[in-house]
SENUMAR-397935 format. One record per residue: z, y, x negated of N, C-alpha, C, CB in turn; residue number from 1. Coordinates in steps of 0.1 Angstrom, whole numbers, plus 5000, padded with zeros to 4 digits. Glycine has a CB too. Example, Ala and Ser with C-alpha at 12.3 -4.5 7.8 and 13.67 -1.06 7.14 Angstrom:
REM residues 2
+------+------+------+-------+-------+-------+------+------+------+-------+-------+-------+------+
: n.c3 : n.c2 : n.c1 : ca.c3 : ca.c2 : ca.c1 : c.c3 : c.c2 : c.c1 : cb.c3 : cb.c2 : cb.c1 : resi :
+------+------+------+-------+-------+-------+------+------+------+-------+-------+-------+------+
: 5078 : 4943 : 4868 :  5078 :  4955 :  4877 : 5078 : 4967 : 4868 :  5090 :  4955 :  4887 :    1 :
: 5071 : 4978 : 4872 :  5071 :  4989 :  4863 : 5079 : 5000 : 4871 :  5057 :  4994 :  4859 :    2 :
+------+------+------+-------+-------+-------+------+------+------+-------+-------+-------+------+
***
This chain:
REM residues 145
+------+------+------+-------+-------+-------+------+------+------+-------+-------+-------+------+
: n.c3 : n.c2 : n.c1 : ca.c3 : ca.c2 : ca.c1 : c.c3 : c.c2 : c.c1 : cb.c3 : cb.c2 : cb.c1 : resi :
+------+------+------+-------+-------+-------+------+------+------+-------+-------+-------+------+
: 4641 : 8440 : 2747 :  4651 :  8430 :  2742 : 4652 : 8432 : 2727 :  4647 :  8416 :  2747 :    1 :
: 4663 : 8433 : 2722 :  4665 :  8434 :  2707 : 4666 : 8420 : 2701 :  4678 :  8442 :  2704 :    2 :
: 4658 : 8417 : 2691 :  4658 :  8404 :  2684 : 4665 : 8406 : 2671 :  4644 :  8399 :  2682 :    3 :
: 4674 : 8398 : 2669 :  4681 :  8398 :  2656 : 4674 : 8389 : 2646 :  4696 :  8393 :  2657 :    4 :
: 4672 : 8393 : 2635 :  4665 :  8385 :  2624 : 4676 : 8378 : 2616 :  4656 :  8394 :  2615 :    5 :
: 4676 : 8365 : 2617 :  4686 :  8357 :  2610 : 4680 : 8350 : 2599 :  4694 :  8348 :  2620 :    6 :
: 4685 : 8351 : 2587 :  4679 :  8344 :  2576 : 4682 : 8329 : 2577 :  4684 :  8349 :  2562 :    7 :
: 4673 : 8320 : 2573 :  4675 :  8306 :  2575 : 4688 : 8301 : 2569 :  4664 :  8298 :  2569 :    8 :
: 4692 : 8305 : 2556 :  4705 :  8300 :  2551 : 4717 : 8304 : 2559 :  4706 :  8305 :  2537 :    9 :
: 4716 : 8316 : 2565 :  4728 :  8321 :  2573 : 4728 : 8312 : 2586 :  4726 :  8336 :  2577 :   10 :
: 4716 : 8309 : 2592 :  4716 :  8301 :  2604 : 4721 : 8287 : 2601 :  4702 :  8301 :  2610 :   11 :
: 4717 : 8281 : 2590 :  4721 :  8268 :  2586 : 4737 : 8268 : 2584 :  4714 :  8263 :  2574 :   12 :
: 4742 : 8278 : 2577 :  4756 :  8278 :  2574 : 4764 : 8280 : 2587 :  4759 :  8290 :  2565 :   13 :
: 4758 : 8288 : 2597 :  4764 :  8290 :  2610 : 4765 : 8277 : 2617 :  4757 :  8300 :  2618 :   14 :
: 4754 : 8269 : 2617 :  4754 :  8256 :  2623 : 4765 : 8247 : 2617 :  4740 :  8250 :  2623 :   15 :
: 4766 : 8247 : 2604 :  4776 :  8238 :  2598 : 4790 : 8243 : 2602 :  4775 :  8239 :  2582 :   16 :
: 4793 : 8256 : 2603 :  4806 :  8261 :  2607 : 4809 : 8256 : 2621 :  4807 :  8276 :  2606 :   17 :
: 4799 : 8257 : 2630 :  4801 :  8253 :  2644 : 4803 : 8238 : 2645 :  4788 :  8257 :  2653 :   18 :
: 4795 : 8230 : 2637 :  4797 :  8216 :  2637 : 4811 : 8212 : 2632 :  4786 :  8209 :  2628 :   19 :
: 4816 : 8219 : 2621 :  4829 :  8217 :  2616 : 4840 : 8220 : 2626 :  4832 :  8225 :  2604 :   20 :
: 4838 : 8230 : 2634 :  4848 :  8234 :  2644 : 4848 : 8223 : 2655 :  4845 :  8248 :  2650 :   21 :
: 4836 : 8218 : 2659 :  4835 :  8208 :  2669 : 4842 : 8196 : 2665 :  4820 :  8205 :  2673 :   22 :
: 4839 : 8191 : 2652 :  4846 :  8179 :  2647 : 4861 : 8182 : 2646 :  4841 :  8176 :  2633 :   23 :
: 4865 : 8193 : 2642 :  4880 :  8196 :  2641 : 4886 : 8196 : 2655 :  4882 :  8210 :  2634 :   24 :
: 4879 : 8200 : 2665 :  4885 :  8200 :  2679 : 4885 : 8186 : 2685 :  4877 :  8209 :  2688 :   25 :
: 4875 : 8178 : 2681 :  4874 :  8164 :  2686 : 4882 : 8154 : 2679 :  4859 :  8160 :  2686 :   26 :
: 4883 : 8155 : 2666 :  4889 :  8144 :  2658 : 4904 : 8141 : 2662 :  4888 :  8148 :  2644 :   27 :
: 4912 : 8151 : 2665 :  4926 :  8147 :  2668 : 4928 : 8138 : 2680 :  4934 :  8160 :  2670 :   28 :
: 4917 : 8138 : 2688 :  4918 :  8130 :  2701 : 4912 : 8116 : 2699 :  4912 :  8137 :  2712 :   29 :
: 4906 : 8113 : 2688 :  4899 :  8100 :  2686 : 4909 : 8089 : 2687 :  4892 :  8100 :  2672 :   30 :
: 4920 : 8090 : 2681 :  4929 :  8079 :  2681 : 4935 : 8077 : 2695 :  4941 :  8081 :  2671 :   31 :
: 4937 : 8088 : 2703 :  4942 :  8086 :  2716 : 4931 : 8079 : 2725 :  4945 :  8100 :  2722 :   32 :
: 4918 : 8083 : 2723 :  4907 :  8077 :  2730 : 4906 : 8062 : 2727 :  4894 :  8084 :  2727 :   33 :
: 4907 : 8059 : 2714 :  4906 :  8045 :  2710 : 4918 : 8037 : 2716 :  4905 :  8044 :  2695 :   34 :
: 4930 : 8043 : 2716 :  4941 :  8036 :  2721 : 4939 : 8033 : 2736 :  4954 :  8044 :  2719 :   35 :
: 4934 : 8043 : 2743 :  4931 :  8042 :  2757 : 4920 : 8031 : 2760 :  4926 :  8055 :  2763 :   36 :
: 4912 : 8028 : 2750 :  4902 :  8018 :  2751 : 4907 : 8004 : 2748 :  4890 :  8021 :  2742 :   37 :
: 4920 : 8004 : 2744 :  4927 :  7991 :  2742 : 4927 : 7986 : 2727 :  4920 :  7981 :  2750 :   38 :
: 4924 : 7995 : 2718 :  4925 :  7991 :  2704 : 4939 : 7992 : 2699 :  4916 :  8000 :  2695 :   39 :
: 4943 : 7982 : 2690 :  4956 :  7982 :  2684 : 4957 : 7993 : 2673 :  4959 :  7968 :  2678 :   40 :
: 4969 : 7997 : 2668 :  4970 :  8007 :  2658 : 4962 : 8003 : 2645 :  4984 :  8009 :  2654 :   41 :
: 4962 : 7990 : 2642 :  4954 :  7986 :  2630 : 4939 : 7988 : 2632 :  4957 :  7971 :  2627 :   42 :
: 4934 : 7984 : 2644 :  4920 :  7986 :  2647 : 4916 : 8001 : 2648 :  4917 :  7980 :  2661 :   43 :
: 4925 : 8009 : 2653 :  4923 :  8024 :  2653 : 4921 : 8029 : 2638 :  4934 :  8031 :  2660 :   44 :
: 4931 : 8025 : 2630 :  4930 :  8029 :  2616 : 4918 : 8025 : 2609 :  4942 :  8024 :  2608 :   45 :
: 4914 : 8012 : 2612 :  4901 :  8007 :  2605 : 4889 : 8015 : 2611 :  4900 :  7992 :  2608 :   46 :
: 4889 : 8017 : 2624 :  4877 :  8025 :  2629 : 4876 : 8039 : 2623 :  4879 :  8026 :  2645 :   47 :
: 4887 : 8046 : 2622 :  4887 :  8059 :  2616 : 4883 : 8059 : 2602 :  4901 :  8066 :  2618 :   48 :
: 4888 : 8049 : 2594 :  4884 :  8047 :  2580 : 4870 : 8045 : 2579 :  4892 :  8036 :  2574 :   49 :
: 4864 : 8036 : 2588 :  4849 :  8034 :  2587 : 4842 : 8046 : 2590 :  4846 :  8022 :  2597 :   50 :
: 4846 : 8054 : 2600 :  4839 :  8067 :  2603 : 4839 : 8076 : 2591 :  4846 :  8073 :  2615 :   51 :
: 4851 : 8077 : 2585 :  4852 :  8086 :  2573 : 4844 : 8082 : 2562 :  4867 :  8088 :  2569 :   52 :
: 4844 : 8068 : 2559 :  4836 :  8063 :  2548 : 4821 : 8065 : 2551 :  4839 :  8048 :  2547 :   53 :
: 4817 : 8063 : 2564 :  4803 :  8065 :  2567 : 4798 : 8079 : 2565 :  4800 :  8061 :  2582 :   54 :
: 4807 : 8089 : 2569 :  4804 :  8103 :  2566 : 4803 : 8106 : 2551 :  4814 :  8112 :  2573 :   55 :
: 4813 : 8100 : 2544 :  4813 :  8102 :  2529 : 4801 : 8098 : 2522 :  4826 :  8095 :  2523 :   56 :
: 4796 : 8086 : 2527 :  4783 :  8081 :  2521 : 4771 : 8087 : 2526 :  4783 :  8066 :  2523 :   57 :
: 4770 : 8089 : 2539 :  4758 :  8094 :  2546 : 4755 : 8109 : 2543 :  4759 :  8091 :  2561 :   58 :
: 4765 : 8117 : 2543 :  4762 :  8131 :  2541 : 4754 : 8135 : 2529 :  4775 :  8139 :  2541 :   59 :
: 4758 : 8130 : 2517 :  4750 :  8134 :  2505 : 4736 : 8128 : 2506 :  4757 :  8129 :  2493 :   60 :
: 4735 : 8116 : 2511 :  4722 :  8110 :  2512 : 4713 : 8117 : 2522 :  4723 :  8095 :  2516 :   61 :
: 4718 : 8120 : 2534 :  4711 :  8128 :  2544 : 4707 : 8142 : 2538 :  4719 :  8129 :  2557 :   62 :
: 4717 : 8148 : 2531 :  4714 :  8161 :  2526 : 4703 : 8161 : 2515 :  4726 :  8167 :  2519 :   63 :
: 4703 : 8150 : 2507 :  4692 :  8149 :  2497 : 4679 : 8147 : 2503 :  4696 :  8137 :  2487 :   64 :
: 4678 : 8138 : 2514 :  4666 :  8136 :  2521 : 4661 : 8149 : 2527 :  4668 :  8125 :  2532 :   65 :
: 4670 : 8156 : 2533 :  4666 :  8169 :  2539 : 4661 : 8179 : 2529 :  4678 :  8175 :  2547 :   66 :
: 4667 : 8180 : 2518 :  4663 :  8190 :  2508 : 4651 : 8186 : 2500 :  4674 :  8192 :  2498 :   67 :
: 4648 : 8173 : 2498 :  4637 :  8169 :  2490 : 4625 : 8163 : 2497 :  4642 :  8159 :  2480 :   68 :
: 4627 : 8158 : 2509 :  4617 :  8150 :  2516 : 4612 : 8156 : 2529 :  4621 :  8136 :  2518 :   69 :
: 4621 : 8157 : 2539 :  4617 :  8160 :  2552 : 4619 : 8175 : 2556 :  4623 :  8152 :  2562 :   70 :
: 4627 : 8182 : 2548 :  4631 :  8196 :  2551 : 4643 : 8197 : 2560 :  4619 :  8203 :  2558 :   71 :
: 4649 : 8209 : 2559 :  4662 :  8211 :  2567 : 4659 : 8211 : 2582 :  4668 :  8224 :  2562 :   72 :
: 4649 : 8218 : 2586 :  4647 :  8219 :  2600 : 4644 : 8206 : 2607 :  4635 :  8229 :  2603 :   73 :
: 4636 : 8198 : 2600 :  4633 :  8184 :  2605 : 4646 : 8176 : 2605 :  4622 :  8177 :  2597 :   74 :
: 4654 : 8177 : 2595 :  4666 :  8170 :  2594 : 4675 : 8174 : 2606 :  4673 :  8172 :  2581 :   75 :
: 4676 : 8187 : 2608 :  4684 :  8192 :  2620 : 4679 : 8187 : 2633 :  4685 :  8207 :  2620 :   76 :
: 4666 : 8186 : 2635 :  4660 :  8181 :  2647 : 4663 : 8166 : 2649 :  4645 :  8184 :  2647 :   77 :
: 4662 : 8159 : 2638 :  4665 :  8144 :  2639 : 4679 : 8142 : 2642 :  4661 :  8137 :  2626 :   78 :
: 4688 : 8149 : 2635 :  4702 :  8148 :  2637 : 4706 : 8152 : 2652 :  4710 :  8157 :  2628 :   79 :
: 4700 : 8162 : 2657 :  4702 :  8167 :  2671 : 4698 : 8156 : 2680 :  4695 :  8180 :  2674 :   80 :
: 4687 : 8150 : 2678 :  4682 :  8139 :  2687 : 4691 : 8127 : 2686 :  4668 :  8134 :  2683 :   81 :
: 4696 : 8123 : 2674 :  4705 :  8112 :  2673 : 4718 : 8115 : 2680 :  4708 :  8109 :  2658 :   82 :
: 4724 : 8127 : 2679 :  4736 :  8131 :  2686 : 4734 : 8131 : 2701 :  4741 :  8145 :  2681 :   83 :
: 4722 : 8136 : 2705 :  4719 :  8136 :  2720 : 4719 : 8122 : 2725 :  4706 :  8143 :  2723 :   84 :
: 4712 : 8113 : 2718 :  4711 :  8099 :  2723 : 4725 : 8093 : 2723 :  4702 :  8091 :  2713 :   85 :
: 4733 : 8095 : 2713 :  4747 :  8090 :  2713 : 4755 : 8095 : 2724 :  4754 :  8093 :  2699 :   86 :
: 4754 : 8108 : 2727 :  4761 :  8114 :  2738 : 4756 : 8108 : 2752 :  4759 :  8130 :  2738 :   87 :
: 4743 : 8107 : 2753 :  4738 :  8101 :  2766 : 4742 : 8087 : 2767 :  4723 :  8102 :  2766 :   88 :
: 4743 : 8079 : 2756 :  4747 :  8065 :  2757 : 4762 : 8064 : 2762 :  4745 :  8058 :  2744 :   89 :
: 4770 : 8075 : 2760 :  4784 :  8074 :  2765 : 4784 : 8072 : 2780 :  4791 :  8087 :  2761 :   90 :
: 4773 : 8076 : 2787 :  4773 :  8074 :  2801 : 4771 : 8060 : 2805 :  4762 :  8083 :  2808 :   91 :
: 4767 : 8051 : 2795 :  4765 :  8037 :  2798 : 4779 : 8030 : 2798 :  4756 :  8031 :  2788 :   92 :
: 4789 : 8036 : 2793 :  4802 :  8030 :  2793 : 4810 : 8034 : 2806 :  4811 :  8035 :  2780 :   93 :
: 4816 : 8024 : 2812 :  4823 :  8026 :  2824 : 4837 : 8031 : 2821 :  4823 :  8014 :  2833 :   94 :
: 4842 : 8042 : 2826 :  4855 :  8047 :  2824 : 4864 : 8044 : 2836 :  4855 :  8062 :  2821 :   95 :
: 4877 : 8041 : 2832 :  4887 :  8038 :  2843 : 4896 : 8050 : 2844 :  4895 :  8025 :  2839 :   96 :
: 4896 : 8056 : 2856 :  4905 :  8067 :  2859 : 4918 : 8062 : 2864 :  4898 :  8077 :  2869 :   97 :
: 4929 : 8065 : 2856 :  4942 :  8060 :  2859 : 4950 : 8072 : 2866 :  4950 :  8055 :  2847 :   98 :
: 4961 : 8068 : 2873 :  4969 :  8079 :  2878 : 4975 : 8088 : 2868 :  4981 :  8073 :  2887 :   99 :
: 4978 : 8100 : 2872 :  4984 :  8110 :  2862 : 4996 : 8105 : 2856 :  4986 :  8123 :  2869 :  100 :
: 4999 : 8108 : 2843 :  5011 :  8104 :  2836 : 5020 : 8116 : 2835 :  5007 :  8098 :  2822 :  101 :
: 5033 : 8114 : 2832 :  5041 :  8126 :  2830 : 5036 : 8134 : 2819 :  5056 :  8121 :  2827 :  102 :
: 5036 : 8147 : 2821 :  5031 :  8156 :  2811 : 5016 : 8159 : 2811 :  5034 :  8151 :  2797 :  103 :
: 5008 : 8152 : 2819 :  4994 :  8155 :  2821 : 4992 : 8168 : 2828 :  4987 :  8144 :  2829 :  104 :
: 4982 : 8176 : 2824 :  4979 :  8188 :  2830 : 4972 : 8185 : 2844 :  4970 :  8198 :  2821 :  105 :
: 4977 : 8191 : 2855 :  4972 :  8187 :  2868 : 4958 : 8194 : 2870 :  4981 :  8192 :  2878 :  106 :
: 4956 : 8206 : 2865 :  4944 :  8213 :  2868 : 4942 : 8223 : 2857 :  4943 :  8219 :  2882 :  107 :
: 4930 : 8224 : 2851 :  4928 :  8234 :  2841 : 4914 : 8239 : 2842 :  4929 :  8227 :  2827 :  108 :
: 4913 : 8253 : 2843 :  4900 :  8259 :  2844 : 4900 : 8271 : 2834 :  4898 :  8264 :  2859 :  109 :
: 4889 : 8273 : 2828 :  4888 :  8285 :  2820 : 4887 : 8297 : 2829 :  4875 :  8285 :  2811 :  110 :
: 4896 : 8307 : 2826 :  4897 :  8319 :  2835 : 4898 : 8331 : 2826 :  4909 :  8318 :  2844 :  111 :
: 4888 : 8340 : 2827 :  4888 :  8352 :  2818 : 4896 : 8363 : 2824 :  4874 :  8357 :  2816 :  112 :
: 4904 : 8361 : 2834 :  4912 :  8371 :  2841 : 4922 : 8378 : 2831 :  4920 :  8366 :  2853 :  113 :
: 4928 : 8370 : 2822 :  4937 :  8376 :  2813 : 4930 : 8386 : 2803 :  4945 :  8365 :  2805 :  114 :
: 4918 : 8382 : 2798 :  4911 :  8391 :  2790 : 4907 : 8403 : 2797 :  4898 :  8383 :  2784 :  115 :
: 4904 : 8402 : 2810 :  4900 :  8414 :  2818 : 4912 : 8423 : 2819 :  4895 :  8410 :  2831 :  116 :
: 4924 : 8417 : 2822 :  4936 :  8425 :  2824 : 4940 : 8432 : 2811 :  4948 :  8417 :  2829 :  117 :
: 4941 : 8424 : 2800 :  4946 :  8429 :  2787 : 4936 : 8438 : 2780 :  4950 :  8418 :  2778 :  118 :
: 4923 : 8435 : 2781 :  4913 :  8441 :  2772 : 4903 : 8449 : 2780 :  4906 :  8431 :  2764 :  119 :
: 4903 : 8447 : 2793 :  4892 :  8453 :  2801 : 4879 : 8447 : 2800 :  4891 :  8468 :  2798 :  120 :
: 4879 : 8434 : 2795 :  4866 :  8427 :  2792 : 4862 : 8420 : 2805 :  4868 :  8417 :  2781 :  121 :
: 4849 : 8420 : 2808 :  4843 :  8413 :  2819 : 4830 : 8406 : 2814 :  4840 :  8422 :  2831 :  122 :
: 4829 : 8394 : 2819 :  4817 :  8386 :  2816 : 4805 : 8392 : 2823 :  4818 :  8371 :  2820 :  123 :
: 4794 : 8394 : 2816 :  4782 :  8399 :  2823 : 4772 : 8388 : 2826 :  4775 :  8409 :  2813 :  124 :
: 4774 : 8376 : 2822 :  4765 :  8365 :  2824 : 4773 : 8353 : 2829 :  4757 :  8361 :  2811 :  125 :
: 4768 : 8346 : 2839 :  4774 :  8334 :  2843 : 4772 : 8324 : 2831 :  4768 :  8328 :  2856 :  126 :
: 4781 : 8314 : 2830 :  4781 :  8304 :  2819 : 4767 : 8298 : 2818 :  4792 :  8294 :  2821 :  127 :
: 4761 : 8294 : 2829 :  4748 :  8287 :  2829 : 4738 : 8296 : 2823 :  4744 :  8283 :  2843 :  128 :
: 4737 : 8309 : 2826 :  4727 :  8318 :  2820 : 4730 : 8320 : 2806 :  4728 :  8332 :  2828 :  129 :
: 4743 : 8321 : 2802 :  4746 :  8323 :  2788 : 4742 : 8311 : 2779 :  4761 :  8325 :  2786 :  130 :
: 4744 : 8298 : 2785 :  4740 :  8286 :  2777 : 4725 : 8286 : 2776 :  4746 :  8274 :  2784 :  131 :
: 4718 : 8289 : 2787 :  4703 :  8289 :  2787 : 4698 : 8299 : 2777 :  4698 :  8292 :  2801 :  132 :
: 4704 : 8311 : 2776 :  4700 :  8321 :  2766 : 4702 : 8316 : 2752 :  4707 :  8334 :  2768 :  133 :
: 4714 : 8309 : 2750 :  4717 :  8304 :  2737 : 4707 : 8293 : 2733 :  4731 :  8298 :  2736 :  134 :
: 4704 : 8284 : 2742 :  4694 :  8273 :  2739 : 4680 : 8279 : 2736 :  4693 :  8264 :  2752 :  135 :
: 4676 : 8289 : 2743 :  4663 :  8296 :  2740 : 4663 : 8302 : 2726 :  4659 :  8306 :  2751 :  136 :
: 4674 : 8309 : 2723 :  4675 :  8315 :  2710 : 4674 : 8305 : 2698 :  4688 :  8323 :  2708 :  137 :
: 4681 : 8294 : 2699 :  4681 :  8283 :  2689 : 4667 : 8277 : 2688 :  4691 :  8273 :  2692 :  138 :
: 4661 : 8275 : 2700 :  4647 :  8269 :  2700 : 4637 : 8279 : 2693 :  4643 :  8266 :  2715 :  139 :
: 4639 : 8292 : 2696 :  4630 :  8301 :  2689 : 4632 : 8302 : 2674 :  4632 :  8316 :  2695 :  140 :
: 4644 : 8301 : 2670 :  4647 :  8300 :  2656 : 4641 : 8288 : 2649 :  4663 :  8300 :  2653 :  141 :
: 4642 : 8277 : 2655 :  4636 :  8265 :  2650 : 4620 : 8266 : 2649 :  4639 :  8253 :  2658 :  142 :
: 4614 : 8272 : 2659 :  4600 :  8274 :  2659 : 4595 : 8283 : 2647 :  4595 :  8280 :  2672 :  143 :
: 4604 : 8293 : 2644 :  4600 :  8303 :  2634 : 4602 : 8297 : 2620 :  4609 :  8315 :  2635 :  144 :
: 4610 : 8287 : 2619 :  4613 :  8281 :  2605 : 4602 : 8273 : 2600 :  4626 :  8273 :  2606 :  145 :
+------+------+------+-------+-------+-------+------+------+------+-------+-------+-------+------+
***
């Protein structure tokens, strides 16, 4: 097995890029989600403003603490735990499934068939195995740091 040696700054920058992409993919749907939860437009605006303000204030403070006190790796671990707890707590909320609306996508599945037809590309790992390999790689990087 070939091991890639990744420098810590590159790994940290990569994590920030991935995090930014996740936020960019998620953020456009926040207002729709909040509207679906019954918030008024004013409440949605206030909620998004509070989220932005919290990030504006917390990011420099958390970065300073990470750089001067607890270290980047510990800060990433704590942040990951906080995000995991927040994600798990979403299961405590009961969701109501409504009938389909006009324009809703009836069924959507990731299908690599077009990549195979156009590029000759084929997946060599099932998604579960790929995710497990990714998880092990990140865990090994954190142990080395």
